[in-house]
N, C-alpha and C positions, 0 to 999 in steps of 0.2 A: 433800371428796367422796371416798368410798372408791375404791380402785383397782378397775377393772372385773373384774380377775381374781379379787379377793377376793369380789366379788358372786356370781360363779358358784360358787366354792368354798363360800360360805356356803349357797347354795341346795341344793347337793348334800348338805352336812352336815345341814341341817334335814330334808330329805326322808328321808335314810338313818336319821335319828333318829326318824322316824315322825310328822312334822308334816304337816298338811293344806295344800292349795294356798292356802286362805284365810289361814291363819296365815303362810305364807311370803310371800304378797303383802303382808301387813301389816308384815312385817319388812324387806322389800327394796324395795317400791314397783314391782316388776316386774309385768307383765301375766300372766294365766293362760295366754295363748297362748305366751308365752315359756317359762313353766314347763313347759308340755306338750312343747315342743320339746326342752328340756333333760332332762326327768325321765321320759319315757315308759318307758325301759328300766331305770329304777332300781327294784329291789325295794322294795315298800312294805308295812309292817306298822304300823298306827296305835299310837302310844304312849299311856300312861294319860291324859296331858293332853288328847290329841286325842279319846280315847274319852269323857272327861268333858264335853268341849265340844260334840261333835256327836252323841253317843249311840252305843251299841254297834251298833245295827241299821244305821244309816247308814254307820258306819265299816267294818263288815263288808262292806257292799255295795260301797263304794269299793275296799276291798282286793281283793275278788273280781274286780271289773272290771279292776283293775291286773294281776292274775295272768292273766286272759284275754288282755289285750293282750300281755303278755310271752310267753305261749305262742304267740300269733299271730306275733310277731316271730321266734321260734325256728323255727317251721315255715316261714316265708317264707325264712329264711336257709338252711335245709337244701335247700329246693326250688331256690333261686337257685344254690346251689353245684352242684347236679346239672345245671341248665339251661345254665349258662355253660360248664362243662367246661374243657378246656384251650384257652388262647388261642393262635391262630396269629399269625404276623407280619402277615398281611393283616387279621386281626381288630383288631390294635393300630392298624394304619394307618388303617382306616376309622373306628374309634371316635375316634381322634385328630382326624380331619377334622370329625366331628360336634361334638366338643368345641370345636374352634377356631371352627367356625361360630357357636356360641353364646357363647363367652367370649373369642375372640381379636380383635385389632385388624384392622380392614378398610381403614384409610386410612393415608396417609403413608408407605407403603413400610416399615412397621415390623412386625416379628414379635414379638408380645407377647400374653400371656394374663393376665387380671386376675381374681383370685378370693380369697375369704376361707377357702375350704375346702382344707385341706392335701392332700386326696385328689386334687382337681382339679389342683393344681400338681404333685404327684408324678407323676400320669399324664401330664401335659404334658411333663415332663422325660423320662420314658420314651419318649414318642412322638418327641420331638425327637432323642433318641439313635438311635431306630430309623430316622429319615429322614436320618441322616448327620452330625449335629452331635456335638460332644463337650462335656463339662462346662465346659471353658474358654470356650466360646461363650456361657455363660449369665451373666446378672446379675439382681439383684433390687432393687427399690425398694419399701419399705413405706409404705403410706398409713395414718397413725395419727391419734390424737386428742390434744388437749392433756393429758389425764390418762393417756395411755398410757405404759407403761414401755418406753422404746426398747431398753434392754439386754435385758430379758426377752423382748420381742417378737422381737428379732433372734436370740436364742438359740433361741427356739421354732422359728422358720422354718429356722434352720441345722440343727437336729435333724430336722425334718420332711423337708427336701429334700436334705441332704448338701452344700449349698453352703458355701463358706468365708466367713469374715467379710469378706475382701477383695472378694468378689463382690457385697456389699451396697452400694448407692449411698446417699447421704444421704437419710434418710427424709423424706417429705412430711407435714407436720402440718396437719390440717384445723382451722383456727381459726374456722370459721363459728360464730356465736353462736346460730344457730337449731337446733343439734344438741342434742337432749334427752339427759339422763343415761341413760335406759333404752335409748336407741338405741346409745350408746357401749358400754354394758355387754355388748351382744350380740356385739361384735367385740373381745374382749379383746386379741388380737394383731394387730389391724388387717387390712388387705387387702394381699395380695401382688401385685406387678406383676412378672411374670417376663418378662424380655426377652432378646433374642438379639444378640450382637455378631458382626460379620462377621470381625473380626481380619484384615482385608485380603483376604479371599476373597470375590469377587463373588457366588459361588453362595450365600453365607450372609448377604448383605446385602439390598438391595431386591429382587433377583431371587427370593430365598426367599419373601418376602412375596407376590410376584406368583404364584409357582408354587403356593403353598398355596391362594390364592384361585382359581387355575385348576383345581386338584384339586377344590375344593368345587363349582365351577361344573360340571365334568364329572359329578360325582356326582349333582348335582341334575337334570341332563338325563336320567339313567338311572333315575330313580325313577318 
């Protein structure tokens, strides 16, 4: 089985080379919904082979729709930049609580956020720093699959988070046999479990977990 990282790279290369979704599906076995997630923002100009296969009229229509989508993304990005503006410390605090409500641990007195999106993990780290923790309080365990490359996955998350190799715990490998290949390929670097170590300070141990949940409870009462 090909490494899941190469699957995504192959998809990007094929689309950039001007191949249609149908052709890419035939070459990779991925679903069109997965391709849509990965390729919406990739510029698309059908190549001669695609034109010969689906016809110039259909190819032109698909290319035109792709340009409309890209223009929509660009407009949304500009409006979002204006709407968000400069973040205050309270903005960061409140957004972090909402993020923790959705992605954080709610049991066992543990402060942990689990996600496969590097942006979520980076924001969580920024939020934890804002509420009084330091980088040395953090650790990470990766949830990977049998065909995952542990070294590449660790390097990816080190680059994305700024954590050192020493802060990574032994990865957990999902050996369940009901996991399909296309599911594995959608998470080439696995899922990150970002945790907090108290380092002997009670305020960063179980109490921190309780305080975060209390913050969330207070916020919910005021909505």
